[in-house]
PyMOL Python script that loads the backbone (N, CA, C, O; Angstrom):
from pymol import cmd

cmd.read_pdbstr("""\
ATOM      1  N   UNK A   1     -72.006 -14.002  -2.841  1.00  0.00           N
ATOM      2  CA  UNK A   1     -71.659 -13.543  -1.533  1.00  0.00           C
ATOM      3  C   UNK A   1     -71.155 -12.176  -1.601  1.00  0.00           C
ATOM      4  O   UNK A   1     -70.517 -11.875  -2.610  1.00  0.00           O
ATOM      5  N   UNK A   2     -71.368 -11.154  -0.543  1.00  0.00           N
ATOM      6  CA  UNK A   2     -70.955  -9.964  -0.639  1.00  0.00           C
ATOM      7  C   UNK A   2     -70.366  -9.723   0.867  1.00  0.00           C
ATOM      8  O   UNK A   2     -70.833 -10.144   1.925  1.00  0.00           O
ATOM      9  N   UNK A   3     -69.096  -8.847   0.632  1.00  0.00           N
ATOM     10  CA  UNK A   3     -68.657  -8.324   2.017  1.00  0.00           C
ATOM     11  C   UNK A   3     -69.347  -6.971   2.319  1.00  0.00           C
ATOM     12  O   UNK A   3     -69.519  -5.989   1.597  1.00  0.00           O
ATOM     13  N   UNK A   4     -69.685  -7.212   3.584  1.00  0.00           N
ATOM     14  CA  UNK A   4     -70.718  -6.029   4.065  1.00  0.00           C
ATOM     15  C   UNK A   4     -70.045  -5.270   5.100  1.00  0.00           C
ATOM     16  O   UNK A   4     -68.991  -5.721   5.548  1.00  0.00           O
ATOM     17  N   UNK A   5     -70.528  -4.142   5.555  1.00  0.00           N
ATOM     18  CA  UNK A   5     -70.076  -3.431   6.663  1.00  0.00           C
ATOM     19  C   UNK A   5     -70.058  -4.219   8.058  1.00  0.00           C
ATOM     20  O   UNK A   5     -69.138  -4.045   8.857  1.00  0.00           O
ATOM     21  N   UNK A   6     -70.931  -4.938   8.266  1.00  0.00           N
ATOM     22  CA  UNK A   6     -70.731  -6.149   9.182  1.00  0.00           C
ATOM     23  C   UNK A   6     -69.560  -6.957   9.225  1.00  0.00           C
ATOM     24  O   UNK A   6     -69.002  -7.290  10.271  1.00  0.00           O
ATOM     25  N   UNK A   7     -69.190  -7.270   8.069  1.00  0.00           N
ATOM     26  CA  UNK A   7     -67.939  -8.118   7.869  1.00  0.00           C
ATOM     27  C   UNK A   7     -66.858  -7.328   8.171  1.00  0.00           C
ATOM     28  O   UNK A   7     -65.877  -7.756   8.779  1.00  0.00           O
ATOM     29  N   UNK A   8     -67.001  -6.006   7.715  1.00  0.00           N
ATOM     30  CA  UNK A   8     -65.590  -5.188   7.906  1.00  0.00           C
ATOM     31  C   UNK A   8     -65.545  -5.199   9.522  1.00  0.00           C
ATOM     32  O   UNK A   8     -64.487  -5.511  10.069  1.00  0.00           O
ATOM     33  N   UNK A   9     -66.635  -4.877  10.262  1.00  0.00           N
ATOM     34  CA  UNK A   9     -66.438  -4.609  11.566  1.00  0.00           C
ATOM     35  C   UNK A   9     -66.085  -5.840  12.201  1.00  0.00           C
ATOM     36  O   UNK A   9     -65.428  -5.842  13.241  1.00  0.00           O
ATOM     37  N   UNK A  10     -66.510  -6.973  11.600  1.00  0.00           N
ATOM     38  CA  UNK A  10     -66.150  -8.282  12.479  1.00  0.00           C
ATOM     39  C   UNK A  10     -64.450  -8.442  12.386  1.00  0.00           C
ATOM     40  O   UNK A  10     -63.840  -9.051  13.264  1.00  0.00           O
ATOM     41  N   UNK A  11     -63.841  -7.893  11.351  1.00  0.00           N
ATOM     42  CA  UNK A  11     -62.223  -8.046  11.134  1.00  0.00           C
ATOM     43  C   UNK A  11     -61.819  -7.321  11.853  1.00  0.00           C
ATOM     44  O   UNK A  11     -60.825  -7.712  12.464  1.00  0.00           O
ATOM     45  N   UNK A  12     -62.314  -5.972  12.164  1.00  0.00           N
ATOM     46  CA  UNK A  12     -61.800  -5.082  12.919  1.00  0.00           C
ATOM     47  C   UNK A  12     -61.959  -5.154  14.446  1.00  0.00           C
ATOM     48  O   UNK A  12     -61.008  -4.999  15.211  1.00  0.00           O
ATOM     49  N   UNK A  13     -63.057  -5.367  14.792  1.00  0.00           N
ATOM     50  CA  UNK A  13     -63.254  -5.522  16.449  1.00  0.00           C
ATOM     51  C   UNK A  13     -62.306  -6.731  17.159  1.00  0.00           C
ATOM     52  O   UNK A  13     -62.129  -7.887  16.774  1.00  0.00           O
ATOM     53  N   UNK A  14     -61.867  -6.162  18.116  1.00  0.00           N
ATOM     54  CA  UNK A  14     -61.079  -6.819  19.247  1.00  0.00           C
ATOM     55  C   UNK A  14     -59.673  -7.073  18.437  1.00  0.00           C
ATOM     56  O   UNK A  14     -58.824  -7.689  19.081  1.00  0.00           O
ATOM     57  N   UNK A  15     -59.366  -6.719  17.260  1.00  0.00           N
ATOM     58  CA  UNK A  15     -57.941  -7.010  16.760  1.00  0.00           C
ATOM     59  C   UNK A  15     -57.222  -5.630  16.187  1.00  0.00           C
ATOM     60  O   UNK A  15     -55.993  -5.593  16.132  1.00  0.00           O
ATOM     61  N   UNK A  16     -57.960  -4.578  15.791  1.00  0.00           N
ATOM     62  CA  UNK A  16     -57.474  -3.271  15.132  1.00  0.00           C
ATOM     63  C   UNK A  16     -57.842  -2.368  16.114  1.00  0.00           C
ATOM     64  O   UNK A  16     -58.954  -2.430  16.639  1.00  0.00           O
ATOM     65  N   UNK A  17     -56.894  -1.409  16.459  1.00  0.00           N
ATOM     66  CA  UNK A  17     -57.347  -0.162  17.198  1.00  0.00           C
ATOM     67  C   UNK A  17     -58.046   0.911  16.264  1.00  0.00           C
ATOM     68  O   UNK A  17     -57.598   1.411  15.232  1.00  0.00           O
ATOM     69  N   UNK A  18     -59.154   1.116  16.837  1.00  0.00           N
ATOM     70  CA  UNK A  18     -60.122   2.063  16.104  1.00  0.00           C
ATOM     71  C   UNK A  18     -61.000   2.907  17.021  1.00  0.00           C
ATOM     72  O   UNK A  18     -61.378   2.313  18.030  1.00  0.00           O
ATOM     73  N   UNK A  19     -61.387   4.122  16.884  1.00  0.00           N
ATOM     74  CA  UNK A  19     -62.034   4.788  17.982  1.00  0.00           C
ATOM     75  C   UNK A  19     -63.496   4.362  18.093  1.00  0.00           C
ATOM     76  O   UNK A  19     -63.989   4.351  19.221  1.00  0.00           O
ATOM     77  N   UNK A  20     -64.182   4.038  17.131  1.00  0.00           N
ATOM     78  CA  UNK A  20     -65.428   3.670  16.883  1.00  0.00           C
ATOM     79  C   UNK A  20     -65.921   2.642  15.966  1.00  0.00           C
ATOM     80  O   UNK A  20     -65.103   2.262  15.129  1.00  0.00           O
ATOM     81  N   UNK A  21     -67.048   2.129  15.944  1.00  0.00           N
ATOM     82  CA  UNK A  21     -67.486   0.939  15.114  1.00  0.00           C
ATOM     83  C   UNK A  21     -67.835   1.630  13.737  1.00  0.00           C
ATOM     84  O   UNK A  21     -68.436   2.704  13.738  1.00  0.00           O
ATOM     85  N   UNK A  22     -67.527   1.127  12.780  1.00  0.00           N
ATOM     86  CA  UNK A  22     -67.771   1.620  11.382  1.00  0.00           C
ATOM     87  C   UNK A  22     -69.313   1.673  10.994  1.00  0.00           C
ATOM     88  O   UNK A  22     -69.914   0.629  10.741  1.00  0.00           O
ATOM     89  N   UNK A  23     -69.828   2.693  10.962  1.00  0.00           N
ATOM     90  CA  UNK A  23     -71.469   2.662  10.507  1.00  0.00           C
ATOM     91  C   UNK A  23     -71.429   3.431   9.281  1.00  0.00           C
ATOM     92  O   UNK A  23     -70.477   4.077   8.842  1.00  0.00           O
ATOM     93  N   UNK A  24     -73.021   3.222   8.598  1.00  0.00           N
ATOM     94  CA  UNK A  24     -73.177   4.083   7.328  1.00  0.00           C
ATOM     95  C   UNK A  24     -72.562   5.393   7.404  1.00  0.00           C
ATOM     96  O   UNK A  24     -71.938   5.827   6.436  1.00  0.00           O
ATOM     97  N   UNK A  25     -72.702   6.133   8.596  1.00  0.00           N
ATOM     98  CA  UNK A  25     -72.358   7.520   8.404  1.00  0.00           C
ATOM     99  C   UNK A  25     -70.696   7.740   8.615  1.00  0.00           C
ATOM    100  O   UNK A  25     -70.132   8.833   8.575  1.00  0.00           O
ATOM    101  N   UNK A  26     -70.261   6.856   8.773  1.00  0.00           N
ATOM    102  CA  UNK A  26     -68.571   6.898   8.786  1.00  0.00           C
ATOM    103  C   UNK A  26     -67.965   6.349   7.583  1.00  0.00           C
ATOM    104  O   UNK A  26     -66.774   6.594   7.389  1.00  0.00           O
ATOM    105  N   UNK A  27     -68.713   5.530   6.614  1.00  0.00           N
ATOM    106  CA  UNK A  27     -68.028   5.030   5.569  1.00  0.00           C
ATOM    107  C   UNK A  27     -67.190   5.759   4.556  1.00  0.00           C
ATOM    108  O   UNK A  27     -66.339   5.161   3.896  1.00  0.00           O
ATOM    109  N   UNK A  28     -67.407   6.957   4.437  1.00  0.00           N
ATOM    110  CA  UNK A  28     -66.470   7.711   3.639  1.00  0.00           C
ATOM    111  C   UNK A  28     -65.257   8.670   4.531  1.00  0.00           C
ATOM    112  O   UNK A  28     -64.489   9.467   3.991  1.00  0.00           O
ATOM    113  N   UNK A  29     -65.302   8.413   5.774  1.00  0.00           N
ATOM    114  CA  UNK A  29     -64.398   8.935   6.700  1.00  0.00           C
ATOM    115  C   UNK A  29     -63.025   8.427   6.437  1.00  0.00           C
ATOM    116  O   UNK A  29     -63.033   7.259   6.048  1.00  0.00           O
ATOM    117  N   UNK A  30     -61.902   8.946   6.534  1.00  0.00           N
ATOM    118  CA  UNK A  30     -60.538   8.122   6.340  1.00  0.00           C
ATOM    119  C   UNK A  30     -60.495   7.560   7.647  1.00  0.00           C
ATOM    120  O   UNK A  30     -60.891   8.084   8.689  1.00  0.00           O
ATOM    121  N   UNK A  31     -59.918   6.323   7.471  1.00  0.00           N
ATOM    122  CA  UNK A  31     -59.499   5.543   8.689  1.00  0.00           C
ATOM    123  C   UNK A  31     -58.447   6.307   9.631  1.00  0.00           C
ATOM    124  O   UNK A  31     -58.354   5.917  10.794  1.00  0.00           O
ATOM    125  N   UNK A  32     -57.738   7.258   9.240  1.00  0.00           N
ATOM    126  CA  UNK A  32     -56.902   8.096  10.128  1.00  0.00           C
ATOM    127  C   UNK A  32     -57.675   8.975  11.147  1.00  0.00           C
ATOM    128  O   UNK A  32     -57.288   9.275  12.277  1.00  0.00           O
ATOM    129  N   UNK A  33     -58.975   9.376  10.476  1.00  0.00           N
ATOM    130  CA  UNK A  33     -60.106  10.324  11.267  1.00  0.00           C
ATOM    131  C   UNK A  33     -60.662   9.233  12.318  1.00  0.00           C
ATOM    132  O   UNK A  33     -60.886   9.502  13.498  1.00  0.00           O
ATOM    133  N   UNK A  34     -60.842   8.041  11.766  1.00  0.00           N
ATOM    134  CA  UNK A  34     -61.413   6.984  12.656  1.00  0.00           C
ATOM    135  C   UNK A  34     -60.530   6.431  13.814  1.00  0.00           C
ATOM    136  O   UNK A  34     -60.960   5.595  14.609  1.00  0.00           O
ATOM    137  N   UNK A  35     -59.476   6.863  13.854  1.00  0.00           N
ATOM    138  CA  UNK A  35     -58.531   6.498  14.658  1.00  0.00           C
ATOM    139  C   UNK A  35     -57.651   5.154  14.503  1.00  0.00           C
ATOM    140  O   UNK A  35     -57.139   4.541  15.440  1.00  0.00           O
ATOM    141  N   UNK A  36     -57.579   4.829  13.187  1.00  0.00           N
ATOM    142  CA  UNK A  36     -56.802   3.601  12.763  1.00  0.00           C
ATOM    143  C   UNK A  36     -55.639   4.198  12.079  1.00  0.00           C
ATOM    144  O   UNK A  36     -55.741   5.007  11.157  1.00  0.00           O
ATOM    145  N   UNK A  37     -54.331   3.686  12.662  1.00  0.00           N
ATOM    146  CA  UNK A  37     -53.154   4.058  11.815  1.00  0.00           C
ATOM    147  C   UNK A  37     -52.721   3.345  10.804  1.00  0.00           C
ATOM    148  O   UNK A  37     -53.466   2.402  10.538  1.00  0.00           O
ATOM    149  N   UNK A  38     -51.722   3.456  10.092  1.00  0.00           N
ATOM    150  CA  UNK A  38     -51.389   2.705   8.733  1.00  0.00           C
ATOM    151  C   UNK A  38     -50.904   1.422   9.273  1.00  0.00           C
ATOM    152  O   UNK A  38     -50.873   0.522   8.433  1.00  0.00           O
ATOM    153  N   UNK A  39     -50.506   1.099  10.494  1.00  0.00           N
ATOM    154  CA  UNK A  39     -50.216  -0.344  10.827  1.00  0.00           C
ATOM    155  C   UNK A  39     -51.507  -1.196  11.020  1.00  0.00           C
ATOM    156  O   UNK A  39     -51.545  -2.406  10.801  1.00  0.00           O
ATOM    157  N   UNK A  40     -52.511  -0.483  11.432  1.00  0.00           N
ATOM    158  CA  UNK A  40     -53.905  -1.221  11.521  1.00  0.00           C
ATOM    159  C   UNK A  40     -54.198  -1.356  10.100  1.00  0.00           C
ATOM    160  O   UNK A  40     -54.595  -2.462   9.732  1.00  0.00           O
ATOM    161  N   UNK A  41     -54.061  -0.324   9.140  1.00  0.00           N
ATOM    162  CA  UNK A  41     -54.742  -0.884   7.845  1.00  0.00           C
ATOM    163  C   UNK A  41     -53.935  -2.003   7.192  1.00  0.00           C
ATOM    164  O   UNK A  41     -54.451  -2.872   6.488  1.00  0.00           O
ATOM    165  N   UNK A  42     -52.592  -1.921   7.480  1.00  0.00           N
ATOM    166  CA  UNK A  42     -51.913  -3.391   6.964  1.00  0.00           C
ATOM    167  C   UNK A  42     -52.406  -4.576   7.618  1.00  0.00           C
ATOM    168  O   UNK A  42     -52.298  -5.668   7.061  1.00  0.00           O
ATOM    169  N   UNK A  43     -53.008  -4.438   8.905  1.00  0.00           N
ATOM    170  CA  UNK A  43     -53.267  -5.512   9.692  1.00  0.00           C
ATOM    171  C   UNK A  43     -54.612  -5.959   8.935  1.00  0.00           C
ATOM    172  O   UNK A  43     -54.763  -7.117   8.544  1.00  0.00           O
ATOM    173  N   UNK A  44     -55.525  -5.009   8.769  1.00  0.00           N
ATOM    174  CA  UNK A  44     -56.714  -5.220   8.249  1.00  0.00           C
ATOM    175  C   UNK A  44     -56.626  -5.886   6.688  1.00  0.00           C
ATOM    176  O   UNK A  44     -57.460  -6.705   6.303  1.00  0.00           O
ATOM    177  N   UNK A  45     -55.622  -5.469   5.936  1.00  0.00           N
ATOM    178  CA  UNK A  45     -55.542  -5.825   4.736  1.00  0.00           C
ATOM    179  C   UNK A  45     -55.098  -7.448   4.843  1.00  0.00           C
ATOM    180  O   UNK A  45     -55.541  -8.281   4.052  1.00  0.00           O
ATOM    181  N   UNK A  46     -54.220  -7.761   5.862  1.00  0.00           N
ATOM    182  CA  UNK A  46     -53.827  -9.305   6.021  1.00  0.00           C
ATOM    183  C   UNK A  46     -54.899 -10.071   6.598  1.00  0.00           C
ATOM    184  O   UNK A  46     -54.991 -11.282   6.398  1.00  0.00           O
ATOM    185  N   UNK A  47     -55.893  -9.283   7.461  1.00  0.00           N
ATOM    186  CA  UNK A  47     -57.113 -10.194   7.846  1.00  0.00           C
ATOM    187  C   UNK A  47     -58.136 -10.395   6.773  1.00  0.00           C
ATOM    188  O   UNK A  47     -58.872 -11.378   6.858  1.00  0.00           O
ATOM    189  N   UNK A  48     -58.258  -9.566   5.774  1.00  0.00           N
ATOM    190  CA  UNK A  48     -58.946  -9.584   4.434  1.00  0.00           C
ATOM    191  C   UNK A  48     -58.557 -11.005   3.885  1.00  0.00           C
ATOM    192  O   UNK A  48     -59.260 -12.015   3.835  1.00  0.00           O
ATOM    193  N   UNK A  49     -57.024 -10.790   3.414  1.00  0.00           N
ATOM    194  CA  UNK A  49     -56.475 -11.924   2.752  1.00  0.00           C
ATOM    195  C   UNK A  49     -56.805 -13.225   3.440  1.00  0.00           C
ATOM    196  O   UNK A  49     -57.306 -14.204   2.888  1.00  0.00           O
ATOM    197  N   UNK A  50     -56.523 -13.138   4.500  1.00  0.00           N
ATOM    198  CA  UNK A  50     -56.833 -14.734   5.342  1.00  0.00           C
ATOM    199  C   UNK A  50     -58.051 -15.140   5.303  1.00  0.00           C
ATOM    200  O   UNK A  50     -58.370 -16.245   4.864  1.00  0.00           O
ATOM    201  N   UNK A  51     -59.038 -14.096   5.863  1.00  0.00           N
ATOM    202  CA  UNK A  51     -60.302 -14.701   5.967  1.00  0.00           C
ATOM    203  C   UNK A  51     -61.416 -14.693   4.493  1.00  0.00           C
ATOM    204  O   UNK A  51     -62.455 -15.342   4.368  1.00  0.00           O
ATOM    205  N   UNK A  52     -60.804 -13.763   3.521  1.00  0.00           N
ATOM    206  CA  UNK A  52     -61.685 -13.768   2.416  1.00  0.00           C
ATOM    207  C   UNK A  52     -60.898 -14.214   1.023  1.00  0.00           C
ATOM    208  O   UNK A  52     -61.432 -14.308  -0.082  1.00  0.00           O
ATOM    209  N   UNK A  53     -59.462 -14.473   1.343  1.00  0.00           N
ATOM    210  CA  UNK A  53     -58.732 -14.819   0.202  1.00  0.00           C
ATOM    211  C   UNK A  53     -58.708 -13.974  -0.993  1.00  0.00           C
ATOM    212  O   UNK A  53     -58.734 -14.362  -2.161  1.00  0.00           O
ATOM    213  N   UNK A  54     -58.647 -12.550  -0.479  1.00  0.00           N
ATOM    214  CA  UNK A  54     -58.733 -11.582  -1.377  1.00  0.00           C
ATOM    215  C   UNK A  54     -57.176 -10.822  -0.889  1.00  0.00           C
ATOM    216  O   UNK A  54     -57.042 -10.256   0.196  1.00  0.00           O
ATOM    217  N   UNK A  55     -56.138 -10.940  -1.862  1.00  0.00           N
ATOM    218  CA  UNK A  55     -54.986 -10.204  -1.521  1.00  0.00           C
ATOM    219  C   UNK A  55     -55.127  -8.787  -1.741  1.00  0.00           C
ATOM    220  O   UNK A  55     -55.841  -8.331  -2.635  1.00  0.00           O
ATOM    221  N   UNK A  56     -54.430  -8.057  -0.906  1.00  0.00           N
ATOM    222  CA  UNK A  56     -54.531  -6.489  -0.758  1.00  0.00           C
ATOM    223  C   UNK A  56     -52.824  -6.169  -0.986  1.00  0.00           C
ATOM    224  O   UNK A  56     -52.017  -6.209  -0.058  1.00  0.00           O
ATOM    225  N   UNK A  57     -52.519  -5.893  -2.216  1.00  0.00           N
ATOM    226  CA  UNK A  57     -51.122  -5.448  -2.247  1.00  0.00           C
ATOM    227  C   UNK A  57     -51.144  -4.062  -1.778  1.00  0.00           C
ATOM    228  O   UNK A  57     -52.115  -3.308  -1.836  1.00  0.00           O
ATOM    229  N   UNK A  58     -49.654  -3.719  -1.175  1.00  0.00           N
ATOM    230  CA  UNK A  58     -49.355  -2.319  -0.648  1.00  0.00           C
ATOM    231  C   UNK A  58     -49.920  -1.268  -1.416  1.00  0.00           C
ATOM    232  O   UNK A  58     -50.531  -0.434  -0.749  1.00  0.00           O
ATOM    233  N   UNK A  59     -49.874  -1.072  -2.743  1.00  0.00           N
ATOM    234  CA  UNK A  59     -50.344   0.038  -3.144  1.00  0.00           C
ATOM    235  C   UNK A  59     -51.677   0.124  -3.190  1.00  0.00           C
ATOM    236  O   UNK A  59     -52.103   1.253  -3.436  1.00  0.00           O
ATOM    237  N   UNK A  60     -52.601  -0.868  -3.003  1.00  0.00           N
ATOM    238  CA  UNK A  60     -53.984  -0.996  -2.875  1.00  0.00           C
ATOM    239  C   UNK A  60     -54.444  -0.485  -1.475  1.00  0.00           C
ATOM    240  O   UNK A  60     -55.402   0.255  -1.253  1.00  0.00           O
ATOM    241  N   UNK A  61     -53.529  -1.051  -0.528  1.00  0.00           N
ATOM    242  CA  UNK A  61     -53.710  -0.637   0.862  1.00  0.00           C
ATOM    243  C   UNK A  61     -53.700   0.998   0.948  1.00  0.00           C
ATOM    244  O   UNK A  61     -54.548   1.638   1.569  1.00  0.00           O
ATOM    245  N   UNK A  62     -52.702   1.519   0.289  1.00  0.00           N
ATOM    246  CA  UNK A  62     -52.651   2.976   0.200  1.00  0.00           C
ATOM    247  C   UNK A  62     -53.907   3.806  -0.326  1.00  0.00           C
ATOM    248  O   UNK A  62     -54.276   4.895   0.115  1.00  0.00           O
ATOM    249  N   UNK A  63     -54.458   3.111  -1.304  1.00  0.00           N
ATOM    250  CA  UNK A  63     -55.814   3.581  -1.719  1.00  0.00           C
ATOM    251  C   UNK A  63     -57.097   3.339  -1.027  1.00  0.00           C
ATOM    252  O   UNK A  63     -58.110   4.001  -1.256  1.00  0.00           O
ATOM    253  N   UNK A  64     -57.026   2.366  -0.172  1.00  0.00           N
ATOM    254  CA  UNK A  64     -58.098   1.850   0.570  1.00  0.00           C
ATOM    255  C   UNK A  64     -57.943   2.676   2.208  1.00  0.00           C
ATOM    256  O   UNK A  64     -57.517   2.225   3.271  1.00  0.00           O
ATOM    257  N   UNK A  65     -58.421   3.880   1.897  1.00  0.00           N
ATOM    258  CA  UNK A  65     -58.353   4.897   2.909  1.00  0.00           C
ATOM    259  C   UNK A  65     -59.541   4.989   3.710  1.00  0.00           C
ATOM    260  O   UNK A  65     -59.563   5.633   4.760  1.00  0.00           O
ATOM    261  N   UNK A  66     -60.562   4.349   3.237  1.00  0.00           N
ATOM    262  CA  UNK A  66     -62.030   4.688   3.853  1.00  0.00           C
ATOM    263  C   UNK A  66     -62.546   3.347   4.053  1.00  0.00           C
ATOM    264  O   UNK A  66     -61.959   2.367   3.593  1.00  0.00           O
ATOM    265  N   UNK A  67     -63.506   3.274   4.650  1.00  0.00           N
ATOM    266  CA  UNK A  67     -64.215   1.933   5.106  1.00  0.00           C
ATOM    267  C   UNK A  67     -65.126   1.733   3.703  1.00  0.00           C
ATOM    268  O   UNK A  67     -65.530   0.583   3.527  1.00  0.00           O
ATOM    269  N   UNK A  68     -65.452   2.625   2.798  1.00  0.00           N
ATOM    270  CA  UNK A  68     -66.201   2.195   1.646  1.00  0.00           C
ATOM    271  C   UNK A  68     -65.417   1.759   0.423  1.00  0.00           C
ATOM    272  O   UNK A  68     -65.915   1.074  -0.471  1.00  0.00           O
ATOM    273  N   UNK A  69     -64.261   2.156   0.430  1.00  0.00           N
ATOM    274  CA  UNK A  69     -63.269   1.802  -0.508  1.00  0.00           C
ATOM    275  C   UNK A  69     -62.837   0.345   0.007  1.00  0.00           C
ATOM    276  O   UNK A  69     -62.774  -0.590  -0.791  1.00  0.00           O
ATOM    277  N   UNK A  70     -62.591   0.212   1.142  1.00  0.00           N
ATOM    278  CA  UNK A  70     -62.214  -1.117   1.489  1.00  0.00           C
ATOM    279  C   UNK A  70     -63.398  -2.174   1.028  1.00  0.00           C
ATOM    280  O   UNK A  70     -63.109  -3.166   0.359  1.00  0.00           O
ATOM    281  N   UNK A  71     -64.837  -1.867   1.461  1.00  0.00           N
ATOM    282  CA  UNK A  71     -65.921  -2.854   1.070  1.00  0.00           C
ATOM    283  C   UNK A  71     -65.909  -2.893  -0.364  1.00  0.00           C
ATOM    284  O   UNK A  71     -65.994  -3.988  -0.918  1.00  0.00           O
ATOM    285  N   UNK A  72     -65.819  -1.891  -1.002  1.00  0.00           N
ATOM    286  CA  UNK A  72     -65.704  -1.777  -2.477  1.00  0.00           C
ATOM    287  C   UNK A  72     -64.777  -2.581  -3.268  1.00  0.00           C
ATOM    288  O   UNK A  72     -65.061  -3.126  -4.335  1.00  0.00           O
ATOM    289  N   UNK A  73     -63.512  -2.620  -2.601  1.00  0.00           N
ATOM    290  CA  UNK A  73     -62.526  -3.410  -3.060  1.00  0.00           C
ATOM    291  C   UNK A  73     -62.530  -4.877  -2.986  1.00  0.00           C
ATOM    292  O   UNK A  73     -62.167  -5.579  -3.930  1.00  0.00           O
ATOM    293  N   UNK A  74     -62.922  -5.316  -1.914  1.00  0.00           N
ATOM    294  CA  UNK A  74     -63.149  -6.707  -1.369  1.00  0.00           C
ATOM    295  C   UNK A  74     -64.239  -7.258  -2.365  1.00  0.00           C
ATOM    296  O   UNK A  74     -64.084  -8.373  -2.863  1.00  0.00           O
ATOM    297  N   UNK A  75     -65.414  -6.432  -2.677  1.00  0.00           N
ATOM    298  CA  UNK A  75     -66.570  -7.087  -3.182  1.00  0.00           C
ATOM    299  C   UNK A  75     -66.239  -7.220  -4.781  1.00  0.00           C
ATOM    300  O   UNK A  75     -66.768  -8.128  -5.422  1.00  0.00           O
ATOM    301  N   UNK A  76     -65.386  -6.329  -5.380  1.00  0.00           N
ATOM    302  CA  UNK A  76     -64.770  -6.257  -6.446  1.00  0.00           C
ATOM    303  C   UNK A  76     -63.842  -7.479  -6.852  1.00  0.00           C
ATOM    304  O   UNK A  76     -63.682  -7.859  -8.012  1.00  0.00           O
ATOM    305  N   UNK A  77     -63.261  -8.031  -5.741  1.00  0.00           N
ATOM    306  CA  UNK A  77     -62.283  -9.083  -6.001  1.00  0.00           C
ATOM    307  C   UNK A  77     -62.729 -10.530  -5.111  1.00  0.00           C
ATOM    308  O   UNK A  77     -61.963 -11.483  -4.967  1.00  0.00           O
ATOM    309  N   UNK A  78     -63.954 -10.470  -4.627  1.00  0.00           N
ATOM    310  CA  UNK A  78     -64.483 -11.610  -3.974  1.00  0.00           C
ATOM    311  C   UNK A  78     -64.678 -12.763  -4.952  1.00  0.00           C
ATOM    312  O   UNK A  78     -65.181 -12.602  -6.064  1.00  0.00           O
ATOM    313  N   UNK A  79     -64.211 -14.049  -4.434  1.00  0.00           N
ATOM    314  CA  UNK A  79     -64.680 -15.225  -5.151  1.00  0.00           C
ATOM    315  C   UNK A  79     -65.734 -15.782  -4.456  1.00  0.00           C
ATOM    316  O   UNK A  79     -65.713 -15.729  -3.227  1.00  0.00           O
ATOM    317  N   UNK A  80     -66.794 -16.389  -5.125  1.00  0.00           N
ATOM    318  CA  UNK A  80     -67.833 -17.072  -4.504  1.00  0.00           C
ATOM    319  C   UNK A  80     -67.649 -18.030  -3.326  1.00  0.00           C
ATOM    320  O   UNK A  80     -68.513 -18.253  -2.478  1.00  0.00           O
ATOM    321  N   UNK A  81     -66.577 -18.507  -3.362  1.00  0.00           N
ATOM    322  CA  UNK A  81     -66.267 -19.440  -2.188  1.00  0.00           C
ATOM    323  C   UNK A  81     -65.056 -18.691  -1.193  1.00  0.00           C
ATOM    324  O   UNK A  81     -64.447 -19.464  -0.454  1.00  0.00           O
ATOM    325  N   UNK A  82     -64.786 -17.641  -1.156  1.00  0.00           N
ATOM    326  CA  UNK A  82     -63.823 -16.932  -0.359  1.00  0.00           C
ATOM    327  C   UNK A  82     -63.874 -17.042   1.077  1.00  0.00           C
ATOM    328  O   UNK A  82     -62.898 -17.076   1.826  1.00  0.00           O
ATOM    329  N   UNK A  83     -65.175 -17.099   1.425  1.00  0.00           N
ATOM    330  CA  UNK A  83     -65.228 -17.184   2.960  1.00  0.00           C
ATOM    331  C   UNK A  83     -64.641 -18.166   3.522  1.00  0.00           C
ATOM    332  O   UNK A  83     -65.015 -19.255   3.089  1.00  0.00           O
ATOM    333  N   UNK A  84     -63.692 -18.207   4.498  1.00  0.00           N
ATOM    334  CA  UNK A  84     -63.494 -19.360   5.295  1.00  0.00           C
ATOM    335  C   UNK A  84     -64.503 -19.674   6.476  1.00  0.00           C
ATOM    336  O   UNK A  84     -65.045 -18.813   7.169  1.00  0.00           O
ATOM    337  N   UNK A  85     -64.658 -20.952   6.588  1.00  0.00           N
ATOM    338  CA  UNK A  85     -65.484 -21.574   7.659  1.00  0.00           C
ATOM    339  C   UNK A  85     -65.353 -21.110   8.909  1.00  0.00           C
ATOM    340  O   UNK A  85     -66.265 -21.175   9.733  1.00  0.00           O
ATOM    341  N   UNK A  86     -64.145 -20.580   9.154  1.00  0.00           N
ATOM    342  CA  UNK A  86     -63.699 -20.099  10.530  1.00  0.00           C
ATOM    343  C   UNK A  86     -64.324 -18.724  10.681  1.00  0.00           C
ATOM    344  O   UNK A  86     -64.599 -18.307  11.806  1.00  0.00           O
ATOM    345  N   UNK A  87     -64.536 -18.078   9.703  1.00  0.00           N
ATOM    346  CA  UNK A  87     -65.487 -16.776  10.037  1.00  0.00           C
ATOM    347  C   UNK A  87     -66.728 -16.777  10.762  1.00  0.00           C
ATOM    348  O   UNK A  87     -67.158 -15.825  11.413  1.00  0.00           O
ATOM    349  N   UNK A  88     -67.308 -17.944  10.610  1.00  0.00           N
ATOM    350  CA  UNK A  88     -68.693 -18.106  11.095  1.00  0.00           C
ATOM    351  C   UNK A  88     -68.938 -19.118  12.238  1.00  0.00           C
ATOM    352  O   UNK A  88     -70.075 -19.289  12.677  1.00  0.00           O
TER     353      UNK A  88
END
""", "prot")
cmd.dss("prot")
cmd.show_as("cartoon", "prot")
cmd.util.cbc("prot")
cmd.orient("prot")
């Protein structure tokens, strides 16, 4: 299993304030430039933990400043059975 850009957008859509949908062209833009504040980033980390069973400690949240870093982090720590059935 791989965590994708679509998965990231599903976690964000309707739950976290952000100015635009994450696309390939915005993968390396800091979340702050995309309109997500630090509380939104903490919320995203919690949603990743709940949905994918990938804990995101506070020090890692600070490093996850772009969508690409988020996708990469989740994929590095994803277990094969991590996705919950409620996500689909």
